[in-house]
N, C-alpha and C positions, 0 to 999 in steps of 0.2 A: 558707540551704536547703542539704543536703543532696543530693548525686546521687541521681539516679532511677536505681535497680536495677529491672531482671526477674530474680524468682528461677526463673524456668523455662530458661534458656539462651537467649534472644532477645537479650543484651547488654545495653549503658549503652544509655537514651535521652534525645534532646533535656533534655528537660524531663519536671515531674509531669503535664503536663495530657497529653500523647502516651500513646498505647498501642499495642500489636502492631498492624504493617502488614499481614498478613497477616489480621487480624478484621475482617470486615467490619462486625459489630456494636459496633465502638469507639465509645465517646462521647466526645468531647475536653474534658478537666477545664476548662472556663474560669476555676474556682475554686480551683485547686490552689497559687497562688502566694499568696491571701491569706491574711495570720495566723491564725490559728488553726482553719484549715480540715482539718489533719492529725487534729487532737484530734479532729473529732467522729465518732464511729466506730461511733455506733448504728444505722444504716442501710448494708447492704452490698450492690451488685451482684454476683452470684456468674452465670458464664453456664457453659453446657455442651456438649452436642455441638453444631455445627450452631448453627442459628438460636434452639435451647432459652436462656433465661435466667431467672434470677427475682432477687427483693429475699429478703434474709434479713436477721435481727435478730444485731445481736453482742453477745448478753445475756452472754457472758463476758470482754466485755471488751479482746477481742486486741486488737495492734497490726497492722492489715491493707494492707498497700499493695496495687500494680498488678502481677498476676502471680501473687500468691501463692496457691497449690493448698492449697483447703480441703475438711473434711468437713461436710456441710451434713444438716439432719432430712431425714427423706422419710417416703412412708406404703406399703410398711414400710420401715424398716430405714435406710439414709445414703447419701445420693448424693456423688459428686468432682465441683468446679466448682474454675473457677479464678476470683478476683475482677477484674474490670473496670471499678469503677470505688468511687470512697469518698468521705465530706468531705460541703458539703454540694448537690450537686448529685444524690444521690440521693434525697431527696424531692423534688425538680422530675421528676423521669425517674418517681417512681411517678404523680406526678399525669399527665404525659405519657402513659403507659399504662395509666390510668384506674383505676388500683386504688383500690378503694373503702376509706375508712380501717376500717371494721371486719371489713376482712376478716382472714381467720385467718393471720398473718406467721409462718414456723417461723424455727428457730434456727441456728447455726454452731455446729459441737460444738469443731472443733480444727482445728487445721494438721493436714495430714496425716502419719502416718508411714509407713514402709515397707514397714507389714505392708497396710496402706490402699491405696497403692499396687500390690504384688502382686497383690490381688483386681479391682483397677479393670482393668490390665494384664491377665489373665486374661479377664475380663467382654468387655472389649474384642475378643481374639484369636476370640471365638464367633460375633462379630454377622454375617461375611459367610455363612459356612455354616448358619449361622439363616437367614439371609434367602433362599437357593438352596432348601433344606429345605422352608420354607415356603410359595416360591410353587409348587413342586410339589403342596402338599396343598392348595390352595387350585386348582388347577388341577381335582386329582383329583375332588374336593368340587362340581366345575360353576360356583363361583362367578366372575361379570364385577367382577375386579378388579385389580388390579396392586400388590402391594408393592414400594416402592420401597427403603424403609431401615429397618433395626432398630437401635434404640440399648438397648444395658444399662444396668442402674443401676449407680452403685460397688460396690457391694456384691454385685451379681449375680442378686439376689431378684428382679428383677422387670427385662421386655422392653418395649419399648416398641414397637409395630409400624406404619409410616406405609405409609397404603395410599391407590390412586389407581384413583377409580371413577364413571362417567361417574352411576349410577342408585343407589337406596340399593338397602344389599346387609344381606342378614341373614348373620351372618356369626357367628350364635352357637354353631352345630356347628362352625365352625373354632377359635374361642377352644377349645372343650372338647379337641379334638385335638392342639392348639397346645400345651396346659397340659400333657396328658400325655404330649406327645412331649419335652419342654424341659424341667420339672420346673419352671416360673416363673411368675410369674404375669406376665398377658398383658393388657396395656392396647394397644388402637386408635384411632389417630388420623389423618383424611381429611385429607389435603391438594391442593392444586388442583396443574395441570402447572405451574405457573408456578414453585409453592415445589419439585418436585423437580427442575428443570432447575436451580434455586441451588442442592440439594444435589448433586446430580450435578458439573456445572460441566460446562465446553468451550469450546471458540473460535468467535463468531463469524462472520459474514461479514466484519465490519469488521478483521480480523484482531487484535483484542484477545479478551481473555478475558471471559467473557461478564457484565454488568452486574448483576445477581443473583444471582452466586456472589460476586460482588466488595465492590461499596456498599452495596446494593440492602437496606434493611430492610423496608419495605411498599411494594406491588404498588397501583399504580392501575390501574383501568380503562381500556384503550384500544378506540377504534371507528373506526370506516371513515372518520369523519369528518376525523380527521384525517389521513386521507393526500389524502383530497379536497380539503382547502385548503392541501396544499402542490404539489397538479396532479400526485400520485403514482399510475402507471398501478394499478390496482386487481386487480395479479394474486396473488393469497393463495399461490404458493409464492415470489416475492420479500417479500412484508409478514410471511409470518409467520417466527418463530423455531424453534428447536429443542422449542419447548416444544408447539409445533402452534400457538400462539395468534398474535396479531398482535405485533408486535414492541416491547419499550417505548420502545424511542428514537424510535419516532414520535410521543411526547409532549412530545422533549424542545425540539424549536423551532417549534411550530406558535402559539404565542405572536407570534415573530415574524412567522410569515408572517399571522396575523391581522390585524397592525397595520401590515404592508405592505399589504396589501387594500385597505383602506377609502382608501388613497391612487387605488387605479384607479376607475375610472366602471365603472358596475353591467356583465353580461355580455347585460343584457335591449336596453340600448339599442343603436339603429341610430345611423351615420351617414351624412350625403348630402349627394352634391357635385351638380356641375352636370350629370354624365356617368353615376355609379352611384349605387349606394344600398349599404353596406357595412357587415357582420356583425361581429359579435367572434366571432373562432377559436380564442385563444389568447393568453395574457399570460406573461412573464417578471417575475412577482412581487416577487423583489428587485431585478432591474434598473429593473424601470417602466417599462416597453415592452410595446407589447399589438400582435396580430399580427392583419388585417382581411382579410376574403375576400368575396368578390361573392356569393358562392353560402350558402345557410346550411349544405348535404350536407356541401360536401369544401372542398379549397381553392383557389381560383381569382382569381386578380389579385391576391395577395396584396400587403400593404402592413403595414410595420412601422411605428408612430409610438410616439412616447413618452405619457406619461399628461396630461403637460402640453397638447401637441398635441391630443388625445384632447379634454382639457374646450373650448380653444379652440374647434375643431368644433362641438361638443356647444351651447357656445355660442350659438354663429353660426346654428344650424337652427331655435333657440328665438326668435331674433328675425327667422326668414323668411330669414335670408342662407343661400347656397351656395357653399363654399371652389370655385375650379378643381381643385383637387388635395386629396387627403387630405394627402399628409404636405407638410410644407412645405420653403422653399428651403434652407434647411440642413439639412434630413433626409437629401439623398443625402453629405455630406462623412462622412468614415471617425470614426466616436466613436471615442476615445483609450479605449485601455482597457489592461489589464497584461497584457504579452506572458509568454507559457510561454518560460523557457530553453531547453527544446529546439527552439522555433520557430526562433531565431535560427540553428542547425546546419543546413545542408543535409549531404544523404545524396550530394549530387556533386561535393563540395567540393574532395577529391580526384581526381576524373576533370577539375577543371578545373585543378589544379595541375599535372599529366601532361599537361594539353593544353598550358599555358604552357611548358613546357621542352619538347616538340617543337618547337610555335611557333617558337623563338629558334633552335633547329638548322635551322629550314628559313630561316632568314633571314640566317643566315652563309653556310651553303652557297649561298644565291642574289647576294651581295653577294660571296663571294671570285670567283662564274662574273664578274659584272660586272665585276669589277674585270678582269680575265685578258681578257676579248673588248675591254674600252676600251683596250689596250695600244697604243700608237704604233707603227708601222711604220714604221720607214725606206729610203727608194728612193733607188735613185742610183747606191750602191755596190755594187751587184750581190750585197747579203751579205743575207742575215736578220738579224734584229735576236735576241739573244738573251732565249728564251720562257724563263720557267721551266719546269720539270716538272710540270704538275696533276697530280697523285692522284689515283687510280682513284674512277670516281664512284661511292662504296656505297649512293646513294640509288638507289629504285627505278625510277625513269627513265632510269641510268647503264647499270644491268645490261639495262635491257627495249633501249637502244640499241645498245646492244655485238653487232657479229657475230659469227655462230657458225660456229668453224672443226668442219668435219667430220672428224670419227671417224673415225682410223687416215691421212689423208694429212698427211704432213709441212708442216711451213708452209714458204710459197715462198721462195727465195731475193732477198734485199734488193738492189736496182740497186748496183754500183757508183761510179755518177756521183755522185750526192746525198750519199752517203757519203763519197767525194774531194773535195766541196766544201763540207760540210759539217764536213772534217776540223779546219781549225782552231777551229771552235766548239765541236767536243768536249772533251770530258776525256783526254787522253793518258795511256796506259797504258805501264806500263816495261815494257821487252822481259821477251819470257818468262815474262811473269808472266797468271796462267789468271784469268779470272773470279773476283770475289770472293763467295762463297757465303754467303747468311746466315742468321739463326738457325737454321731449322730445315732445311737443309744443302741447300734448292736454290740455282739459279744465278738469278741476279739474271734480269729479262724486262725489255722494254723491244717498245715498239707500232712496229710499222714502218707504212708511209704505209696499206697495205690495212687496216688494226686488226687485225691480226693481229699475237699475241706471237711474238717470237724472241728466243733467248738472246743477250745483249749480245759483243761479239768485239772481237777487238785491233783499236782504231783504226788501230797502226802497221803490222800487216799490211795490213790496208786500202788505206792509203795508198801501202806500196808496190807493190802488184799491182799 
């Protein structure tokens, strides 16, 4: 089989059964690979603007494929559409659309020519302006209706006006005014709010494009019972879609909820224990758990049990027995459930890391102080052992305990005797050498016995003095 190609610029498709992905009325041709299917070209499905499509007879025996643009018979004149289905599947689709065998079936004229496409594009360009003007005309006539869309025929001789109205509208005068204004044949078609939302399109609260604008071809009635089965609060603002009707997606999971609800006890059943009587309050249908309360009107002494435990207590009550507690001994254990990935991360995880680093610094500082205080002191020789100079305490405790030197008073001179005694232990400086400045250009300071800073002096000078 040859590669399937589209003639409208949409590119190459994977197989002959597929159609354009942006076409919500696309029908998958599951008979495309059967030999002899392509030769049957008697009936062809053709789609027009939006959701309008029809079935036509290929009386001229044209070789048509999906994506071919053809000119078909209309009343009056001709219309332009796109072929969406060919082969043996077309009669089955006609039977699904409830088309009677004796119904009048129009025929396909030819494949479009450049002249036909020029007329078609010119007619399409007038649709938006025609819709705006027709809305103003309907408002001036006082009609309770809204014109949602306008579709011109391929040759521009006819226009279809799609309108929405809650009540019956007499638009005979409107048709006369529209025919005189636009000089075309007028046809009025009433559509519902769901069809209008599908034609306009939009984004739903789920973040995806509307179902009616992408893939839904028929609309099933939605009732509030679908929300009750799923235990959804009956809030009209949340249950209504952009069409101001109940959301179509309420019907998607109703069957699953109804099936799961059959495994739960009835809401009218009460459970009795030795101390209390419990009434139904709420249930998690998919999880299979029920919450009971000792009061009918509000939640009091709530107990959440599984459906299996509820049936056990119910059978005990039927036998005349009453359990001591509503929940069994195993209900206290935390049930295993899937954890969210975000729950594994803590918002204070960075604070913990920062606290660990500070703790290590504090432990290191305390260890150095303990080693300094535990140094052995040698006695009997009249000399104090060499004690390594401790670095200045940079912690908050060291700064608080440091004695403050009064401003403007010079530091007291150190006594000469201790300097002479410790002269042997102090490092000897060379004669005539000044104290070595540090990197910042300041002289090195050391602490005297009173805790004040004083500049280092040459020890040789002190000893000679």
